[in-house]
C-alpha positions, 0 to 999 in steps of 0.5 A, a space after each residue: 161354484 156350480 150351483 146344485 140342483 135338487 129333484 124329487 119323486 115319489 109314489 106309493 106301490 101295493 107290493 111288499 118293499 124287498 119286491 121293489 128293491 129287487 126291481 131297483 137292484 136287478 138294473 140289467 132288467 131295467 130295460 123291460 121294466 123302465 121305460 127310458 132304459 135301453 140297455 144296461 151293464 151291471 158289474 159287481 165289484 164287491 162290498 155292495 159297490 157296482 157299476 152301471 153302463 147305460 143307455 137311454 133315452 131323454 127328451 126324445 135323443 138317447 144318452 149314455 153314462 157309467 155310474 157307480 152304485 152302492 146297494 144297502 138291502 138292509 136299508 132299503 136304499 140304493 145311492 148312484 153317482 154318475 162316473 162322468 155325466 153327459 151333457 148338459 149335466 156336469 154332474 148326476 147322482 141321487 139315491 132310492 129309498 124304499 120306506 115299508 107301509 102297513 098292508 104289504 105296500 110301501 114308499 118309494 122315493 127317487 132322489 137326484 142332484 146335479 150341476 149343469 154344464 155352465 149353470 145354464 139356465 136352459 141346460 137346467 131346465 132340459 134337465 129338469 125336464 128329463 128328470 121329470 118325464 123320466 122318472 114318473 115313467 119308470 116309477 110307474 112302471 115299476 109300480 106296474 111291475 112290483 104289483 104283477 111280480 106273482 104273474 111275471 113268469 107268465 107273462 116274461 117270455 124269452 126265446 132265441 134262433 140261431 143261424 150259422 154262417 160261413 163268414 166273419 162276424 165283422 160282416 154279418 154286424 155289418 149286414 146287421 148294423 146297416 138297416 139303411 139297407 133293409 129295404 132293399 135287402 129284406 123282403 119283410 121290410 118296406 120301409 126304413 129310417 134310420 139315423 145314427 146321433 153317434 157311431 154306436 148308436 142309432 134311432 130305426 123305424 121300420 115298417 115291416 110286412 106281416 104273412 096276412 099280408 097286413 103292415 106294422 110300423 116298429 121304432 127302436 133305439 140300437 145300441 153296439 157297445 161292441 163288435 160282437 153284439 147289437 142290443 135294440 129296445 123297441 120305443 112303441 110295442 104293439 097293443 099285445 106286449 108292455 115291453 120287448 128288447 132283443 139282441 143280435 149276438 154274434 160268436 166267431 170261431 175259425 171263420 165260421 159265425 154263430 148269429 143268435 137273435 134273442 128277444 125279451 117281451 112282457 105279454 100285457 095280460 089285459 090285450 090277451 083278448 086282442 087275439 080272439 075270444 078265448 085266447 090265453 097268455 100261454 095263446 098269446 106267447 106262441 102267437 108273438 114266438 112265431 111273429 118275432 121269430 119268424 121276422 128275425 130268423 128271415 133276417 138271419 137267413 138272408 144275413 147269411 146268403 149275403 155275407 157267404 157271397 160277400 163276406 167283407 161286405 156290410 
């Protein structure tokens, strides 16, 4: 019989228990909150049950799985179990427990229990390391998010730009997915390093050129859950941000595709001064919107030129 291993991680948060519960319950927003989370699709089943489809980093790689969760807002607990665990886990489950404390604080406990493939000690060590690193990162960022929740409305910025392309969505998707060609196809891209551990997952390191001639290096994980979407998360964000997740969204009708670049960013208020004396969060929002929007629009316009010339090409 497989040996069951357990892990426990805790943190005290200077925010009400209900605020923390809301952050944990809103799994679709985890990529902008939890550092390991790349993309989460949340599907309610009714009766407090739901499924999650999750892509996340672990020990330098990317794992994906489906979980089933039971939410208990009255008891401030959320239980979860993976439907089919990715190796080296044979099974994985656990529970979030939130305990209210005095002075609008709370204690958060994250419990895991797992079995490893073949009970291999190396697999057990790998899983314990991943749980320690990911749980610590998740709890730390969740604490920061909960304690600054009152200001999130100003710090969170979601924006998008769209381009109409007279070509099928498949060709546009191929242009956007095959980023190893961007160095030769996009003027603002100076260098690309791409790896593809699975057909639906990529890691992308890219050096881009700003309008002032400066160079910026970004590293992202990209996922294509279906032919109409490419979602990504920046693993290294610029000093002005605490999170940046994005998506390329494709909608085809009659052979014409509307391609949309969507960005979700969280401004780091402690870094706004980097824009100069007297800078504000509102100014930082405008700066980020212009910088990111300029590059993604340039990408979409080049995708339009390329696919309208060769609709089947990528």
